[in-house]
N, C-alpha and C positions, 0 to 999 in steps of 0.2 A: 822478772828475770833472775834477780838475786835469790828469791825464795826457791825457784826451780834449781838454781845452782847449789844451794844449801842442801836441798833434798837429794840431789844426785850424790853429793859427797857423803852424806849420812848413809845413803844406801850402799855406797862403795865400802865404807868402813864396816857396815854390818855384814856385807858379803865377805869381806876379809875374815872376820871373826868366824862366820859360819864355815868358811873354807878350812880354817885352821882346825875347828872341832871335827869336821867330817874327815879331814886328812888324818888326824890323830886316831880316830876310831878305825878307819879303813886300814891303816898301816900296821895296826897291832895284829900279831899272829900268835897262835897257841904254841907253847913250847919255846918261845923266844922272849928276849927281854922286851918290855913294852917301849914303843916309840913315843917319847914325850915331846910334844910341840908347844908346850905352854909358853915358851919364850917368844914364839912368833906373834902372840897377841900384842906384843909391844908395837907392832906395825900399825895397828888401828889408831891409837892416839897420835902417833907420829904422822900418819897419813891425814888425819883430821886437822892437824895444825897447819897444813899447807894452805887450806882455803877456808876452813870454818873458824868462827870466832872462839874466844876463850871459853865461853859458857858451853857451847856445843862440843868443843874439844874435851872439856871436863866430863861432859855426859858420856862421850865415847870412851874416855879413860875409865870411868866407873863401870861401864858395860864390859870393857876389856878385863877388868879385875874380876867381875862376876864370871866371865867365861873361863878365866884362869882357875878360879875356884872349882868350876865344874870339871875341868881337865885334871886338876889335882885329885878330885874324888874318883874320876873314871880310872885314872892310872894308879890309884892307891899309893900315892907318893908319901913316903914316911916324913914325919917332921924331923927337921935337923938343920944343920948349917947350910947344906946345899939348897934346901927348900927356902930357907930364910933369905939366902942370897938372891935366889930367883925372884922371890916376892919383892925384895928391896929394889932390884933392877926394874921390875915391872912398875912399881910405884914411882920410881925416879923417872922412868920413861914417860909415864902419864903426866907427871908434874912438869917435866921439860916440854912436853907437847903443849900443855896449857900456857906455860910461860912464853913459848915461841909464838903461839897464836895471839897471846896478849900483846907481845911486842909488835907483831905484824899489824895488829889492829891499831896500835898507837901510830906506827909509821904511816899506815893507810889514812888514818884520820888527819895526821899532819899534812900529808900530801893533798888530801881532799880539801883541807882548809886553805892551803896555799893556792890551790887551783880555784877554789871558790872566791878567795880574795882577789885573785887576778881577774876572774870573770866579773866580779863586782866593779872593779876599777875600769875595766874595758867597757862595761855596760854604761857606767856613769859618764865616761868620756864620750861615748857614742851618743848617749841621750842628750848631753849638753850641746854637742855639735848639731844634733837634729833640732833641738829647741831654738838655737840661735840662728839657724839657717833659713827659717821660714816664718812668715807671719800667720800662716794657716795653722793655728794651734790644735784644731780638731784633728786634722790629718797627721800632724806631727806627734801628738800624744798617742794616736793609734799606732804609729810606727814604734814609739817607745814601749808601749805595752806589749806589742808583738815581739819585740826584742827580749823582753823580760821572761817570756814563756817559751820553752821550759828551762832556759839557761839558769834562772834564779828562783823561779817559783812555778807552781802548777797553775796558778790563776792570778791574773792581774786585772783590776777594775779601776778605772779613773772616771770620776764624776766632777763636773764643773757647774757651779751655780751661775745661771744666766738670768738674773733678775728674779722673777717669780718662780721659775722652774729650775730643777736640777737636771742637767743633761748628762746622760752616760755617754761620754765621747769614746770610750774604749773598754772592751771586755773580751779578754782572751783566756782560754783554758776552761776545762770542765769544772763544775762545782766541786769544791774541796771542803771537807768537814774536819780537817786536822787543825794545825796551828795557823794563825793569821796575824797580820800586822796591818793596822789601819791608821793612817796619818792624815790629818787635815792639811789642805793647801791654804796657807795663810799669807796674805799680803797686807802689810801695814796694819796688823792687828785684826784684820777681818778675814773670816774664812770664806774662800771662794770655791771650795771643792774638797775632794779627798782622793787619796790613792790607797788601794788595798792590795796586799800580797797575801795569798793563801796557799797552803800545802795540804795535800791529802794525808790520811792517817798512815800510809805506807812510805811517805816521803820524810825527809829530814824535818826536824822541828825548827821553825823560824826563830832566830835568837836576837840578841841585842844588836849584833852587827847588821842584821837584816833591817832592823828598825832604824839604825843610823843611816843606812843606805836610802831607805824610803823617805826619811826626814830630809836628807840632802836633795833627793830627787824632787820632793814636794816644794822645797824652797826655790829650786831652779825652775820648776814648772810655774810657780806663782809669778816669778819675774817675767817669764816668757809669755804667759797668758795676759798679764797686764800690759806688757809692751805691745802685744798684738792688738789688744783692745784700744790702747791709746792711739796706735797708728791707724786703726780702722776708723776711729772717731776723727782723727785729723784728715784722713783721706775723704771721709764723708763731708767734712767742712770744706775741704779744698774743692771737691766736686761740686758742692752747692754754690760756692763762690764762683767757680769757673762757669757753671751753668748761667749765672747772672751776667757773665761777660760775653756770652754768645750773642751774635746778631739777633735783633728782635724778629718776631714773626711778621711776615709781610701782611699788610692789611688788605681788605677787599676794596678796590678802587673803582668806582663807577666810571665807565668809559676807558679803562685801562686794563691791560693784562700784565701782571708783574711776575717775575721769576728771579731767583737768586741762587747762587752757590757760594759756599764758603768752605775753605779747607786750610787748616794750619799746616805749617811746614813740617815734614817728617822729622822725627827725632826730637821734637820739642813737646810742649804741652798741647792740650786739645784746643787751646785758644791762642790767638796771636794778635799782631798789631793791625792787620787789615780789618776793615769793617764796612758795613753798608747800612743804609736806613731809608725808609720811605714813610712819610707821615703827612696827614692832611692839615691844611690851614683853614679850611672852611670855604664855602661858596665856590666849590669846584677847583680850589687851588691845592697843589701838592708840592712837597719838597722831596727830592730824591738825591742821594749822595753816596759816594764811595770814597773812603779815605785810607791812608796807610801811615801808621805811626812808626817811627824809627825803631828798629829792633824787632824781637820776636818774643813769644812766651807770655807769661801771666802779667809781667810788668807792662809790656806794650799793650796788652789787652785792657789793663786797668786804665791806662791813659786814653785808649780808644773809647772805652765806655764813658769816661768823663767828657770827652769831646762831643760824642754824638748826643749825649744827654744835654750838654750845654747848648748845642745847636737847636734842640727842640724849644728851648726857652728863648733863644735869640731870634729864631725865625718868626715868632709872633710879634716881634718888635720892629723888624726891618722888612722892607719890600724888596730891596736889592740883594741878590746873592753876594755881590762883592762887599756890601756893607755888613752882611751877616758874617762873612769870613774875617773882616777887619775887627769886628767886635770879638769874635772867637779868638783871634790872635792876642787881643788884650787880656782875655780871660786866661789863656794858656801861659802867657808871660807872668801874670800875677801869681799863678800857681805853678811856677816853674819848678820849685822844689818838689811839690807833690807830683809833678809830671816827670820827675827824675831827669830834667833837662832835655827831654826828648822833643824833637820837632815832628811835624806831620804834614803830609801832602793831602790835598782834598779836592774833589770835583763835586760841585753842588749845583743842582738844577732846580729852578722853580717853574712849575707848570700851572697854566691857567686854562681851564676848559673854554672852548668856543662853542657857539650854537650849532655849527656844522659838524660837530663831533670831533674836530681836531683840537690841538692844544697849542697855545703860544708858550714858548719856553725861553728862559733866560739862564745862562750858565756863567759861573765864575770858577776859575781854576787857581788853586794855591799850590804851585809847584807840581801839579798832577798831570798825568797824561790826558790828552784831549778825548772826551767821549766820542763814540762813533754813532752815526745815524745811518741806518739802512733804510733807504727809501722804498716805497711800494714797488718800484720798478727794478729793485735789486742793487742800485747804485749805493755806494758807501761814501760818506763824507765825515770829516772830523769837524767838531764844533768847539768854540771857546778860544780865549786868548790866554797864553801862559802868564802866570803871576808868581808872586813870592810865596814860599812855603810858610806854614803856620808855626809859630813858636820859636823862630830863629832870631828875628830882629823886630824892633818896635815899629819901624816905618815900613809898611808893606805896599806893594803896587799890585792892585787887584782891579780887574775890569770885568764888566758885564758884557756878554755877547748874546744877542737875541737870535732865535731861529724858531721854526715851526715844526710841529709834528702833525702830519695829516693822517687820515685813516690809511692803514697798511704800513705806516712807518714804524720803525723800532729804534729805540735809543739804548745804547749799551754803555754802561759805566763799568770800569774795571780797574784793578790794581796792577802794579807792575809785575806781580807774581805770575800773571798769565803771559805777558809779553816776554818775560825773561825765562820762560820754560823752554825746554829744548825738544825738538823732534828729530830723531835720527842724528843726534849730535849737533844740530844746527839751532841757533836761537830763533824762536818763533817771531819775535819782534812785532811792531805795529803793522808792517806790511803783510806779514803772515796772518795776523789777526783780521785785517781787512779782507784778505783773500778768502779766509774761512767764512766770513760773514756775507760777502758779496754774492749776489745772484741766487740766494736761497730764499725759499718762502717759508722757512721754519718759524714757528711761533716762538715766543719768549722763552718758554721752558725748554724747548728742543735746542734753541741756540745756546743756552747756558750749558746744557748737557754735552753738546758737541764740543764746545770750547774746553770744558773740564776734561773730557776724554782725550782731546788733543794735548792737553798739558800733562796728562798722566803717562805719556810715553816714557819719561824718565822720572826718577824720584825728585819731587819738587824741593828746591832749596829755600823757597820763600813762600809766605802765606799767599793765598789766592782768594780774591773777593770779586764777585760778578753780580751786577744788577741790570736786568733787562726790563725796559718799559716799552710795551707795545700798544699802539693805538689800533684796535682791531678794525677791520673793514666794516662798513655799516651793516652788511648782510650777515656777519658772523660775530657781532659784538656780544660779549658776555658780561663785561664790566666786573670781572672777578680776578682774583689772584690765580695765576696759572700754576705756579710751583715754586717751592723753596726747599733747598737742601743745604745742610751745613753740618759740621761736626757737632757732636754732643747732643744737646737737648732738642735740636731741630730734627725734621724728618729724616731722610737718609742722606748720607754724604755723597758729594760729587766725586 
């Protein structure tokens, strides 16, 4: 665009000089004094000084002097004081035009430099804001490179070292073979990438101030990239640790169908204090349990993980569910500091297979809601005797309660997150839970699904854990796990 503008003004100056020569020739008449327009050539260098640089203005001035010499010859102007004065005026006009163009160039360069400095400062401030506002450094650096082109450079390339490979995370602008500035991205003495600015041959030459800008940008980029990498590593570690805190995968239990659901409270971590477990003891014996640690989030999940892992060890040493929970209480109290002083409620059921396909069951409750048994005819009953919660006091009162599970019966263990959920603004409660469970022939998996959907009417304020144990009817017995869903690493969430 600038070259086209220069060409236009050069052509305009040339047209002015041609017009002066033509007018001088046309206006001359025989028998009259010659019309001398040599003074008008002064207009050419003055016109050039308006838009052209000093070098081009000087060229126009020299051309104007040549035209003046031609007009002098055509008009046969005698040498003398008048001619010398005219020549001096023309030379001065050309010199003034060159000086004016030079001054305009200086002022324009100063204005451009100020504007460029302001643009650099605005770019660096915007780039800093972009770099600190996101941990996705690939997308962020792409935005930074896009902002640099064409405001500061014709081409911007950002490369990041990702182990064995160098990844080009940003590349904007056409290839430029003029000046270039390439600066390494260094963090703690180690190069982790590079930033390159490049301008084409018709653009301004990149200078030391551009290098200073790129060096500053590279330093901020290095901190942002390393910060993002550290956070990504911490996030990976946290997710790995959280995955280890999720409830275990349900086993395949001969003669039983198992299903479970787990969901942490909204607004917290993906794990919480509610937990469930089911594991074999051998010879057709199984232990099933659902517990609820005080609080929510990762700390509660850590305590829950400690408790249900401890129970797996204790269960092989004790036959009575009540004695298992008493021993667990001793463990939690001994590790009270590691458990952050949290207490726990728990419902534990020991199952023993019978030859007729049913199971003899024994349950102990430590401050937990009574499990529900849906009989084959649809009737629902609560089982177990209330006892002292775990981790609160040394002396606990815990009792065993025996019952049976016949073919077609279903045992439901649950945390208070399900009974404290709301439907249409009303608390579901244990009565509502019994009503949802009664009179249905749903299998274990469908029961869990229906209950979680019922608890999803409002945003849950507490964790939810469900474990359903069904003794299938003889004609439909599969002896396998029916379904399990939980947040995180388990199949799909309820």
